[in-house]
N, C-alpha and C positions, 0 to 999 in steps of 0.2 A: 885590289879592291879600294872601288874607291868611298871615299865619303856619298858619297852621290847617292852609287850603288848602296852599300849602308843604310842610310836616310832611306831610299828604295824598300828596301826590305823592311827595316823595320817601320814602315808606316804601311804593310801589307801585310806585316804582323798585326801589327797593333787592329787592321779592317779586320782581317781574319779573327782575330781576337774579339773582337766586339760585337760583327757577325753572328761568331758564336757565340755567345752571351745573349745576343739578343734572339735570337733561334731559341735557345735553352732556355729563355725567362718566357719565349709565347710555350714552347711545349708545358712548359710548366703550366703556366695558364690554363691551358686546354684543360690538363690532366685534373684541374683544380675546379674549374667548372663542370667538367665533366663526373667529376666527384658530388660535388653540389648542387647538381643536378639525380643523380641516381639520390643522394640524402631525401631534397627535397618529395619526387617519387618513394622511397621507405618513408615520410613521416606522412604523408596522404594517404598513402596506403592502411598503416595505422592508424589514422582519425579514422579510417571510413570501418575499417572497423572495428575501433571502436564505437563508434555513433549507431553500425549494427548490436552488436551486442545492447548496450544501453539501449536500442529500440525492439529488443527480440526482451531483454528484463522488463522493459516499461509494458511490452502486450501482455505478459504472464503477469505482470502483478495487477492488472487492470482486471485479466480474466479473472485473478482471486478475489478483486474485490468485486466483482457484479456474482460470483460465487455465494462471496460473504453475505453481500445484500439480500439475494439470493432466499439463500439461509434466516435473515434476519426477517425478512417477510413472510419465509413459511410459519417461523416459530410467531412473529406476530398475530396472523391466524388465524394459528393454533391456540394462543391466549385469548384471545375473540370468544372464540369458538365457545374453549372451557366457561370461561367469566361467563357468556350466555348460557350455557347450561347449569352453572353454578346459579348464576341469581335467578334461577327460571322455577332449578328444583326448592332453591331455598324459600320463596314465594309460594309455591304449591306448600310446604311445609307449614310455613308462620302460618298461610289462610285455615290449614286442619287445624294447626294448634288452638287459633284463635275460635273458631268455627266450634271447636271441642270445651276451651275454655269456658266461650261466651256460654254456650250451653248449659254446663256444669252449673254458671252460676245463676243464682237465684233471685238476687240480687243488685240491682241500679248499683250501689257502691262495690260489691266484689266482681262485676262486669270492669269497672273501671279499671282496679286493681287488674285484675287479670291482662285489659288490655294495655295499660301503663307496663308490664312484665312483659309481654309480648313484644310488646315495641322496641322497649327498652335491649331485649335477647336479639329481636331483630338487627338494630343498629348496631349491638356490641359482633353478630357473628358478619353481616355485613363490612364493618372495621375489618375486623384480622380478613374476610378475604379479598378485600382491596389491598388491606399490607401481604397477604401473601404471594395474590397476582403480582404483584409492583418487583415484588421478591424476587418470583421467578424469574419474569421477563428479564429483568438484571441481569442474574445468572446465567441465565441463557444467553442475550449479548454476547455476556463477557468470555464463555465461554467461547463461542462461534469465534471473535473478533481475537485470542487470546491463539486458536487453533491455525487462523490464516498471519497471523504473524511469525508464529512459530514457520510453517511453509515456507512463507515470506523470507525465513533468517536461515532456511535448510537447502533453497536453492539459491542466494545469493552466497552459500559459504562453499556450496559445488560447484560453482563457474571459476 
């Protein structure tokens, strides 16, 4: 074996080795690129599912908010009707008392005292009625808001 054939053999082996290294590197890059593409697809699917869940939760919360607003509207309507009825009844009672008391009062001073007492009583009852209405309305609002909050919490924990 000559030096020339040994050098040629070594060069051939070196070329083969380099060729295999390059081929292996390209195959590795293809595998990496494929894995990277699969990972990106998985991430895109996960993000899409997260957006879908967020959209569903948002729709549920908006539906619950609409229901809560409808309930609050119904409570407000009921409050107004009840207040109107209380005012009407109170006015009728005050007018009846006023007529009775002024009919019984014979002197002008007695009429004035009865008128003042009835007005004072009417103002007192009106103020109490207004305060009761405010407290009842606030209690109803807080109850409805609390129930809506509990429902949202329960739904969020269920997911």
